[in-house]
N, C-alpha and C positions, 0 to 999 in steps of 0.2 A: 697735139697728138694727131696723127694721120687718121682719116675717117675709116680706112680699111682696117687699121689696127683696132680702133674703137669697136667697129662692127664685130670683129673676131672675138674680142674680149667679152663683149656683151652677149654674144651668142653662147659662149662657154658658160657665162654666169646664168643665163636663162636655162640652159640645159642642166646645169647643176641644181637649180631650184626645183626642177620637176623630179629629181631623183628621190626614191624613197628614203634613202639615208639622210638627205637634207630635209625633206618634209617632216621627218620624224624627230628632228633635232632642233629644239628651241634655240640652242646656242648657234647653230649654223644659220638658221633663219634670222636671228638677231644680228648676225654679222653682215648679212647681205641686204637687209631691209633697213632703210633710213628710219630714224625715230618718227619723222612726220609722214611715213608711208601711208598711202590710201589706196584701196582697191574697190573697183566696181566689178563684181563678178558677172558672168554671162547670165546668171539668174536674176540680176538686178540688185542683189544684196550688196551692201557696202560694208567694208571692213577697214579698221585701222591696224597698226602694227600689233598692238596688244591682243586684238581679236585673233590675228593670224598665229601669234606665238602660243596662244591658249588652245586654239582649235586644231591646227594642222598636226601637231605631234600626237593627237589622240585619234586621228582618223586612219582608216586603212588607206594607204596611198593608192591612187588610181594609176593606171598605165597611161602616160601622156606622150604623144608624139608631137614634134614641132617641125615645121618646114616653111620654105619660102620666106626666109628672113630678109628684111630690109632695115636699113639704119639711116637715120637723119641726125646729123649733129646740129643741135638747136642753138647752142652757144658754147663758149669755152667751158668744158667740164660738164656739159649737159647734152644728153642724146636720147633719142627715141628709137626703140627697136619694135618693129611690127612683124608678125608671123601668123601662120595658120596652125591650129592645133586640133588634135583629136584627144578625147578623154574617154577612157573605158573604166568605169567605176566597178568595184567588186560586186556591188549590189544590183548591177544592171547588165543586161545582155547586149544593149545597144551602145553604139558610139555616139558621143556628142561632138559636134563640130563648132569651132569658133575662130574668129579673127581676134588676135591678141595685140595689145599695145602696152609697152612699158616705157616709162621715163626713168632714166638712170642719171645719177649725179656723181661726179668724181670729187672726192674731198681732199685731193692732194696725195692720198695714199691708196685709196681703193674706190671702186665703183659701188654704189648702193642704189637699190631700186627705191624710187620715191612715189611712183604711181604705176598702177597696173589696171587694165580694163580688158575684160573678155566680152565679146559680142557674139551671140549665137548666130550661126550662118547655115546655109545649105551644105549638104555633104559635098566632099571633093575627093579626088583620087588620093588614096592613102597607101601607095606602094611601099613607102618607108615603114608604115605600121605593119603591113603584111610581112615584110622582111624581118622586122623585129619579132613578130610572133613566131616565125620559123626559128629564129635564134633562141627564143625562150624554150621552144620545144627541144632544141638540141641540148640546151643546158639541163633540161629535165632528164633527158636521156643520159647525159653524163653523170648526173646525180644518182640515177638508178644503177648505172654501171659501177659507180664507186661502192654502192651498197652491195651489189652482187659480188664484187671483188672482196669486200670485207667479209662476206659470208662464205667465201671460197668457191663461188660459182661464176668465176670470170672467164674471159677468153684471153688468148695470147695478146701480148702488147702489140705485136705487128698487125694482127687482125683488127684490133680495136683502133689502132692509129689509122689504118687504111679506111675503115668505116667513117671515122670522124673527119678525116681529110676530104673524103668524097662528099660528105654532107656540107662541109664548109665551102668547098668549091662550087657546089650546087647553089649556094646562097649568093654568090658573087654576081 
């Protein structure tokens, strides 16, 4: 498998694993974590697969951004993906910053994570996080607009469309 292909596949999987729908689903986590999975969290705590399957689906998912991905193919069917991440937990007003490393193994059908480590680090530029926050605000405004429309207090479709497109274009 070409290393650029591996990198793109693993980035997609890493991005999938931080999505709330994945973190809240023991079934999805089970599919993407190898049975011998082991994690060393940025806090220094260590977890096995059973710990993750029990803990993550019960937590309020944090908002996680990922950037600056690098991939190294270690052997046939074995690769390491590193990146920087920010984590915004629901119970905290501050961002935590970390450098992350995952080792993925291909079993002939699918990639599974076998190891993950987060190492706390100094803050870094998070332009992607700020853009995501703006998109979240836009989605909240869209939900509010849907509620207003349902209550009969909406604006014309053309006006709403113009406002939404202007906001989307401002995010680019």
